C-alpha positions in Angstrom: -75.6 103.2 69.4 -76.8 100.0 71.1 -75.2 97.3 68.8 -71.6 97.4 70.2 -73.0 97.6 73.8 -75.3 94.6 73.3 -72.4 92.7 71.7 -70.4 93.4 74.9 -73.2 91.8 76.9 -73.3 88.8 74.6 -69.5 88.3 75.0 -69.9 88.5 78.8 -72.8 86.3 79.4 -72.0 82.8 78.0 -73.6 81.2 81.1 -76.3 78.7 80.1 -75.2 77.0 76.9 -72.1 76.5 74.8 -72.9 79.1 72.1 -73.6 82.7 72.9 -75.5 82.9 69.6 -78.4 81.0 71.3 -78.9 83.6 73.9 -81.4 86.4 73.6 -81.9 89.7 75.5 -84.7 92.1 76.3 -83.7 95.6 77.5 -84.4 99.3 77.7 -82.2 102.3 78.5 -82.6 104.4 81.6 -81.3 108.0 81.9 -79.0 108.0 85.0 -77.6 111.5 84.6 -77.4 112.8 88.2 -76.9 109.3 89.7 -73.1 109.1 89.3 -71.7 106.6 91.7 -75.1 105.6 93.0 -76.0 102.1 94.0 -78.7 100.5 91.9 -81.0 97.5 92.6 -82.9 95.9 89.7 -85.6 93.2 90.2 -88.1 91.4 88.1 -90.3 88.3 88.1 -89.8 85.5 85.5 -91.8 82.4 84.8 -90.3 79.9 82.4 -92.9 77.5 81.1 -91.5 74.2 79.8 -89.3 71.2 80.7 -86.0 72.2 79.1 -83.4 71.7 81.9 -80.9 74.0 80.1 -83.3 77.0 79.9 -82.8 79.9 82.3 -82.6 83.6 82.7 -80.7 86.3 84.6 -80.6 90.1 84.8 -78.0 92.1 83.0 -77.1 95.8 82.9 -74.6 98.0 81.1 -73.5 101.5 82.1 -72.6 103.7 79.1 -71.7 107.3 78.5 -74.1 107.4 75.6 -71.5 106.2 73.1 -69.4 103.5 74.7 -69.6 100.8 77.3 -68.3 101.7 80.8 -69.2 98.7 82.9 -71.1 95.4 82.7 -73.3 93.9 85.5 -74.5 90.3 85.5 -76.9 88.6 87.9 -76.5 85.2 89.4 -76.9 82.2 87.0 -78.9 79.3 88.5 -77.7 76.0 86.9 -81.0 74.4 87.8 -83.5 77.1 87.1 -87.0 76.5 88.5 -89.6 76.0 85.9 -93.3 76.7 85.7 -93.4 79.1 88.6 -92.7 82.7 89.3 -89.1 83.4 90.4 -87.5 86.7 91.5 -84.4 87.8 89.7 -82.1 90.4 91.3 -79.1 92.5 90.2 -77.3 95.2 92.1 -74.2 97.3 91.5 -72.6 100.8 91.6 -73.2 103.0 88.6 -70.0 104.3 87.0 -69.4 107.9 87.7 -69.2 108.8 84.0 -72.4 106.9 83.1 -75.3 108.7 81.4 -77.3 105.7 80.5 -77.9 102.4 82.2 -79.2 99.6 79.9 -81.3 97.2 82.0 -82.9 93.9 81.1 -82.6 90.2 81.1 -80.8 87.4 79.3 -82.7 84.3 78.5 -81.9 81.0 76.8 -83.2 77.6 76.1 -86.6 76.3 74.9 -90.0 77.2 76.4 -92.1 80.2 77.0 -90.4 83.0 79.1 -92.8 85.4 80.9 -91.5 88.6 82.6 -93.3 91.0 84.9 -92.9 93.7 87.5 -89.5 95.2 86.7 -88.4 97.7 89.4 -85.3 99.8 89.7 -84.0 101.6 92.8 -81.0 104.0 92.8 -79.8 104.9 96.2 -83.0 103.4 97.6 -85.2 105.7 95.5 -87.5 104.3 92.8 -86.6 105.2 89.3 -89.3 105.0 86.5 -89.1 102.2 84.0 -91.2 102.5 80.9 -94.0 99.9 81.1 -92.2 98.0 83.8 -95.3 96.1 84.8 -96.3 95.5 81.1 -99.9 96.6 81.6 -99.7 98.6 78.4 -100.6 96.6 75.3 -97.4 97.5 73.5 -93.7 96.9 74.4 -93.2 100.7 74.8 -89.5 101.2 75.4 -88.5 97.5 75.6 -86.3 96.0 72.9 -85.3 92.5 72.0 -81.9 91.6 70.5 -80.4 88.4 69.2 -83.8 86.6 69.1 -83.6 82.9 68.1 -85.1 81.7 64.9 -88.8 81.0 65.3 -88.9 83.1 68.5 -92.1 85.1 69.0 -92.1 88.2 71.4 -94.9 90.4 72.7 -97.3 91.2 75.5 -99.5 88.4 76.9 -102.7 88.5 78.8 -102.7 84.8 79.5 -100.4 84.9 82.5 -99.1 87.6 84.8 -97.4 87.9 88.2 -99.5 90.9 89.0 -102.1 92.9 87.0 -103.4 91.5 83.7 -100.4 91.3 81.4 -96.7 90.2 81.2 -94.0 90.4 78.5 -93.3 87.1 76.8 -90.6 85.5 74.6 -91.9 82.3 73.1 -89.0 80.0 72.3 -91.0 76.7 72.3 -90.5 76.3 68.5 -86.8 77.0 68.6 -84.6 74.2 67.3 -81.4 74.0 69.3 -78.2 73.8 67.3 -75.5 74.6 69.9 -72.8 72.0 70.5 -74.1 69.5 73.0 -77.7 70.7 72.4 -78.0 70.0 68.6 -81.5 68.6 68.2 -80.9 68.0 64.5 -78.0 65.6 64.8 -77.8 64.5 68.5 -78.3 60.8 69.1 -78.3 58.2 71.9 -76.6 54.8 72.0 -77.6 52.1 74.4 -74.3 51.2 76.1 -73.7 49.0 79.1 -77.2 49.6 80.5 -77.3 53.4 80.1 -77.8 55.8 77.2 -74.7 57.7 75.9 -75.5 60.9 74.0 -73.3 61.9 71.1 -73.1 64.3 68.2 -71.1 63.7 65.0 -69.6 66.6 63.0 -67.3 66.7 59.9 -65.8 64.2 57.6 -62.5 62.3 57.6 -60.7 60.0 60.0 -63.0 59.3 63.1 -62.0 61.2 66.3 -63.6 60.5 69.7 -63.8 63.7 71.8 -63.9 63.3 75.6 -64.7 66.2 78.0 -63.6 66.7 81.6 -65.4 66.1 84.9 -68.6 68.0 85.4 -68.5 69.1 81.7 -70.2 68.0 78.5 -69.8 68.3 74.8 -70.2 72.1 74.9 -66.8 72.3 76.8 -65.2 71.9 73.3 -66.9 74.9 71.7 -63.4 76.3 70.9 -62.1 73.0 69.4 -65.0 71.6 67.5 -65.0 74.1 64.5 -61.3 73.5 64.0 -61.3 69.7 64.5 -64.3 69.2 62.2 -62.4 70.7 59.3 -60.1 67.7 59.3 -61.9 64.8 61.1 -65.2 63.1 61.6 -65.6 64.1 65.3 -67.7 62.0 67.6 -68.3 64.3 70.6 -69.7 62.4 73.6 -71.3 63.2 76.9 -69.8 60.8 79.4 -72.0 58.6 81.6 -73.8 60.9 84.1 -72.8 64.0 82.3 -74.7 66.3 79.9 -77.5 64.4 78.3 -76.1 60.9 78.9 -77.9 58.9 81.6 -76.5 57.1 84.6 -77.4 54.1 86.7 -76.4 53.1 90.2 -73.1 51.6 89.1 -70.1 53.1 90.9 -68.4 55.7 88.6 -64.9 54.9 87.6 -62.7 55.8 84.7 -62.4 52.1 83.8 -66.2 52.1 83.5 -66.1 55.2 81.3 -63.4 53.5 79.1 -65.6 50.4 78.7 -68.5 52.7 77.8 -66.4 54.3 75.0 -65.1 50.9 73.8 -68.7 49.7 73.5 -69.7 52.9 71.7 -66.8 52.5 69.2 -67.9 49.0 68.4 -71.6 49.9 68.1 -70.8 52.8 65.7 -68.4 50.5 63.8 -65.7 53.1 63.9 -62.7 50.7 63.9 -59.4 52.2 65.1 -59.9 55.9 65.9 -58.1 59.0 67.2 -59.0 60.0 70.8 -58.7 63.5 72.2 -59.4 63.8 76.0 -59.3 66.7 78.4 -58.8 66.1 82.2 -61.2 63.2 83.1 -61.4 62.6 79.3 -57.7 62.1 79.2 -57.9 59.6 82.1 -60.5 57.7 80.1 -58.5 57.9 76.9 -55.3 56.5 78.6 -57.3 53.6 80.1 -58.9 52.9 76.7 -55.5 52.8 75.0 -54.2 50.4 77.7 -57.2 48.0 77.7 -58.3 48.3 74.1 -55.2 49.1 72.0 -56.9 47.7 68.9 -59.4 50.7 69.0 -57.0 53.6 69.5 -55.0 54.9 66.6 -53.6 58.0 68.3 -54.3 59.7 71.7 -54.0 63.3 72.6 -54.3 63.6 76.4 -54.7 67.0 78.0 -54.1 67.2 81.8 -54.7 63.5 82.6 -53.7 61.7 85.8 -52.8 58.1 86.8 -53.9 58.4 90.5 -54.6 61.0 93.1 -52.1 61.9 95.8 -49.8 64.8 96.8 -47.4 64.0 93.9 -50.2 64.7 91.4 -52.0 67.8 92.9 -51.4 69.9 95.9 -52.8 69.0 99.4 -54.8 72.2 99.2 -56.7 71.0 96.2 -57.6 67.7 97.8 -58.5 69.5 101.0 -61.0 71.6 99.0 -62.4 68.5 97.4 -62.9 66.7 100.8 -64.5 69.9 102.2 -67.0 69.9 99.2 -67.8 66.2 99.8 -68.3 66.7 103.5 -70.7 69.6 102.9 -72.8 67.6 100.4 -72.8 64.5 102.7 -74.2 66.7 105.5 -76.9 68.1 103.3 -80.2 66.7 104.8 -82.3 67.1 101.7 -80.1 66.4 98.7 -81.5 66.8 95.2 -80.8 64.4 92.4 -78.3 66.9 91.1 -76.6 67.0 94.6 -76.4 63.2 94.7 -74.9 63.0 91.2 -72.4 65.8 92.1 -71.4 63.8 95.2 -70.7 60.8 93.0 -68.6 62.9 90.7 -66.6 64.2 93.7 -66.0 60.6 94.9 -64.7 59.9 91.4 -62.2 62.7 91.6 -61.1 61.8 95.1 -60.8 58.0 94.6 -59.9 57.5 91.0 -58.1 56.5 88.8 -55.8 53.6 89.8 -53.3 53.3 86.9 -49.8 51.8 87.6 -47.3 53.8 85.6 -45.9 50.5 84.3 -49.2 49.8 82.7 -48.6 52.7 80.3 -45.9 50.6 78.6 -48.7 48.5 77.2 -49.9 51.5 75.1 -48.9 50.8 71.5 -50.2 54.0 69.8 -48.5 57.4 69.6 -49.6 59.7 72.5 -49.5 63.4 72.8 -49.3 64.3 76.6 -50.2 67.9 77.3 -50.8 70.2 80.3 -50.7 73.8 81.2 -47.6 75.4 82.6 -49.7 76.5 85.6 -51.9 73.4 85.6 -53.3 72.1 88.9 -51.7 68.8 87.8 -48.1 68.9 88.8 -45.7 68.9 85.8 -43.6 66.1 87.3 -46.7 63.9 87.1 -47.4 64.9 83.5 -43.7 64.1 82.7 -44.1 60.7 84.5 -47.0 59.8 82.1 -45.0 60.8 79.0 -41.9 59.0 80.2 -43.7 55.7 80.6 -45.3 55.7 77.1 -43.0 54.4 74.4 -44.3 56.6 71.5 -45.1 59.8 73.4 -44.6 63.5 72.9 -44.8 66.1 75.7 -46.2 69.6 75.2 -46.6 72.2 77.9 -48.8 75.3 77.2 -46.8 78.3 78.4 -48.7 80.5 80.8 -51.8 78.3 80.6 -53.7 76.4 83.4 -55.8 73.3 83.4 -58.1 75.2 81.0 -55.6 75.6 78.2 -58.3 74.5 75.6 -60.2 77.6 76.5 -57.3 79.9 77.3 -55.1 79.2 74.3 -57.5 77.5 71.8 -55.6 78.3 68.6 -52.4 76.9 70.0 -54.2 73.9 71.5 -56.0 73.1 68.2 -52.9 73.6 66.1 -50.8 71.3 68.3 -53.4 68.5 68.4 -54.2 68.6 64.7 -50.6 68.6 63.7 -50.0 65.5 66.0 -53.0 63.6 64.7 -52.0 64.3 61.0 -48.4 63.2 61.4 -47.5 60.0 59.5 
């Protein structure tokens, strides 16, 4: 009975890493007959031991009629989950009127040791019994684990507890990460222009440099990497100050990103390569093709821009960006993450500065792409294509700036066909 319901949770909760297969769950089912339409509040305490920045946890629930899923509930995902301390997780919602069971539990992901304690459930402000919710019994008694990672160990621990003597634990400290962007078996660093660029190489064939968008990382291409690696040797990169790549105090610009990639291409002795870039990655790819034409064989650029003004994106978009910048600038106690986010916002506001005439210096074939409903105005996308001698223009019907996620099969087909054309 539980397998299709848990599969539904897995499809819903791709929140911490690129691959849902890396996420695990603990849960038990609660009889909610008689609570139709009631409001529930679920809480627990979690302590994640370790230093994996990508690890985290959140509460999840699924209402069922005993045979099929009726509604999913997902707690808040904290991108910078506190480590080595007890943290309260919360989740609330309204129980579907047809529900007979409410599956309650937690999603967890990353490396480290995850300790859970003191699960409580209120429905209409009245406590509802949870089997071994404080884990003081020596057995799991009602709790189940699903989708555990390889080398994961689960059980009851008496070494640490939020209250009482025991807590439930999921030990993932021996887990070897294999998700895109987190692949410990193949991930490497290159010393480039005073910082370390993280990259992963997949597949065989003609080399292809894969460049993600702003605020993203290699994992953004989870729907492209399997298809691309069937035809190419893909070098997937975390841009400076993104993902696992480091950053220094140098002002972030797309010209700097392009020089980083040029240096990486030389260091890896890739020669002349294909480049696929999305959003910021498209900006970097265009500049790379302008400044280092000897390194770019073909370029596929999704939703790139030459500059930022009202002819490129709406005034509302730039107003939102300025509002975010102002809020962060006023923050009296900015974290390192806040400061880096502010630098990323400055990059979006102030860059790039590419004269359309400079595109005429691009010698390689270029596929210029955008979504029909992209935040990048189609007139600007057409301007880019019009100024490149050997260009093709492709607009993804009905898609937005996130076409690689929204229409992945079409996106992959179009890009692969372009790159394989003689």
